N, C-alpha and C positions, 0 to 999 in steps of 0.2 A: 630724972629716972633714966636709968641706963638699960637699953635692950641688949640682953646678952645672947639673943638668938643668932645663930651662925648659919649662913647658907652652906649647903653641902654641894660641892662641885664634883661631878663624876667625870673622870678623864674620858676623852673621846675614844681612846684606845680600848678602854674597858668595854665600851658598847660593842665593838666589833669582836671582842674576845668571847662575848657571851654566845654559846652554841645556838641558843634559840634565835638570837638576832641574826646570826650568820645564815641559818637556814631560811629565815624570813627574807633576807636580802637576796639569797640565791634563788628562791622561788620567784621573787618579784622580777629579778633579772631575766630568768627564763621566760616568764610571762611576757615581759616587754619584748624580748627578742622574737618570741612566737607571734605576737601581734604584728610586729613590723614585717616579719617574713610572710605571715599569712596575708597581710595586705598587699605585699608585692606579688605574691603568687596569684592572688585573686585578680588583681589588675592585669597581670600578664596573661592569666587564663582568659579573661574577658577579651583582651586584645586578640589573642590567638583564635578564640571562638568566632569573633567578628571576621577575622581574616579567612578562617575556614569556611565561613558561610558565604563568602563572595563567589559569585558564579555568573556566567553569561549563557543565555539561551540562544542557540543559532539553528538554522535549518541547512541541511545538506541535500543537494540534488544529484541524481545520477540518471542518465538517459542512454538508451541503446537502440539502434535500429536492427530489426530482425526480419526474417522472412517467415511468413506463415507456413505451417507444416500440415495443415488440414484444410481441405476444401469441402464445403457442404452446399449443395444446390437443391433447394426444394422447388419442384415444378408443380404448379397448380393449374388444372385445366378442367373443363366441364363440357357437357352436351345437354341440350334440351330437346325433347320430342313429345309427341302426343301419347306415346305409350312407353312404358319403362324399358321394354326390350330394345326399342330403337335407340333410346338414349344410351343404354348400356353398350350397345354395339358400336356407337360412335366413339364412346370413351375408350373401348377396347382398341379401335383403330388408332386412336391417338397414342395409346400406350405402346403399341407395336412401333409406331413411327418414332417415339422417343427412345425406345430401346435400340432401334436401328441406328439412330443418330449417334448415340454414345458408343455403340459397338463399332461403328465406322471410325470413330476417333481413337479407338484402341482401349477403351475402358473394359475391364472384365464384367461379365454379366452380374456378378454378385455386388458390384459397386452401386447398382441401382436397385432400390427396393421401394415397393408401395408403402406409404406411411399413413394413408387415411382415405376413406371414402364416405360420401354423404349422398343421400337420396332425398329429394323433397318433391312434394306434389302440391299443385295449386290449380286454380281454374282461371282461365283468361277468356273473357267474352263467351262464357258458357262452355269453353273447350278445355278439357283436362290437359294439364302439362306435367311432365316429369323432367326433373333436372338431376343429373348424376354428376357429382364433383369428385375428382380424384386428385390425389397428391402422390408424387414419386420423388424420392430423395436420392441424390447422388452424394456419396461420401468417399473421398479419395485423398491420399497423401501425395498424389502426383500433381503438384501445383502447376507446373508448366502445361500439362495436358488440360487441366481445369481452366486455365486462362484461355487456352485455345478454344475450348467449348463455349466460353462466354463470348468470345469474338465472333463465333459462328452461330450464335443462338437464333438468328433470324431464319436460318435454314429450317428450323422447326416450324416457323410460321408458313414457310413455303410448302411444307408437307401437310398443312391443314391444321396444325396444332395452335390453338389460340391460348396464349399464356395469360393467366389471370394475375391480378395484382398480388404481390407477395412472392412472385417467382423471381428470386434473385440469388446470386452466388454469395456465400459468406466464407471468408478466409479466417482461420483461427491459428494462433500461435499457442502450442501446448507445452513448450519447453521452458516455462517460467522457472520451475524449481531448479533447473540446472544452472541458471544464471543469477539466481537470487543472492547467494553469498557474495559473489564478486560485486554485484551492484550495491549491496548494502555497504560493503567495504569502501566503494567509491564515494557513496553519499556521505559516509562518516569522515572520509578524508576531506571532502569538500566542506563539511561543517567545521572541521578543525581549522581549515585554512581561514574561514570567516572568523572563528574565535581568536585565532592568532593575530589577525588584523585588528580586531577590537582591543585585544590585550596590548598590542603595540601602541595604539592610540591612547590608551589609558595608563600606560606605564606599568603594566603587570605582565605576568607570564601565564600561559595556559597549563593547567594541571590535568588531573585525571577526569574521567567522565562521572558526573554526579547522577544524572538520570538520562535515559534515552528512550525514544519512541520511534520504532521503525517506520511507521506510517503505512500507507497502502500502495500497492503496485497497480498501475493502470496500463492498459494496452490499447492503443488507438491507431487509427490510420496514420501513416507517416506524413501524408500530405493533406490531412484534414478529413473530416467525415465525408465519405462518398456514398452514403446511403446503404444500398443493398435491397431496395424495394423494387417495384415493378420497373423493368427496363433499365435498371441501374444495378451494377454489381459492385461488390466490395473490392478492396485492393489487398493483395497479399503482403504489401510493404507496410510493416508495423513499426511503431515506436513504443518501447517499454520505458516507463518512467516511475521513479520512486522518490519520495521526499521524506527525510528523516528529521526529527527534532531532538536535539541533544543539549543537555546542560553540562557545561564544563566548569570545573573549579578554576578560580583565578588565584594566583599566588603573588 
């Protein structure tokens, strides 16, 4: 028995001539190119994102020595007697002696002001006692004259004034706002120098600032804490210090 079935062969060229097939192939080609390009862009984007996220955190320091521009000296003294009038009279004599002392040094009268008074009463061995405590404060921007007053404070004792604990000179620097911008710039420059050294060691370069924290300013005695309590006076020589924390991008 003879099979007369004949296979139908479709020329390959006819497949590509079909408009439907051509559109299908074009769409497939576009899709393939899109997938390849998308994968490349995604990988490149992730690489760039990782690079953009690289940063280093460093600290920058700036210090400056300054001279105090305000002197404050609170003088505490007291007197005790069996009656209030006698105690008060003794305190008044001390007040005149203190005013005379500062007047002789060249301070204006208004530089010295009373800043507090306290009266207490108690009984000692059946005898009533009255204690009057007084505080006077010197406030001056004449630092040199204030230093001279501290050096000569024992003259008050010679005049009968007994200084209580807490009678000490304090020197303050009030010009911080004027030097803040320059000091922040110095601290930032110092931080960048540290970042550049890190970048050099790691084979990268320093970019822009990612985050920055100014930190806080501190004002301390230049040569260490000198107290300011009884019998000890502060120093007008101060050191201003600021530490900044900065995140730099690395490229």
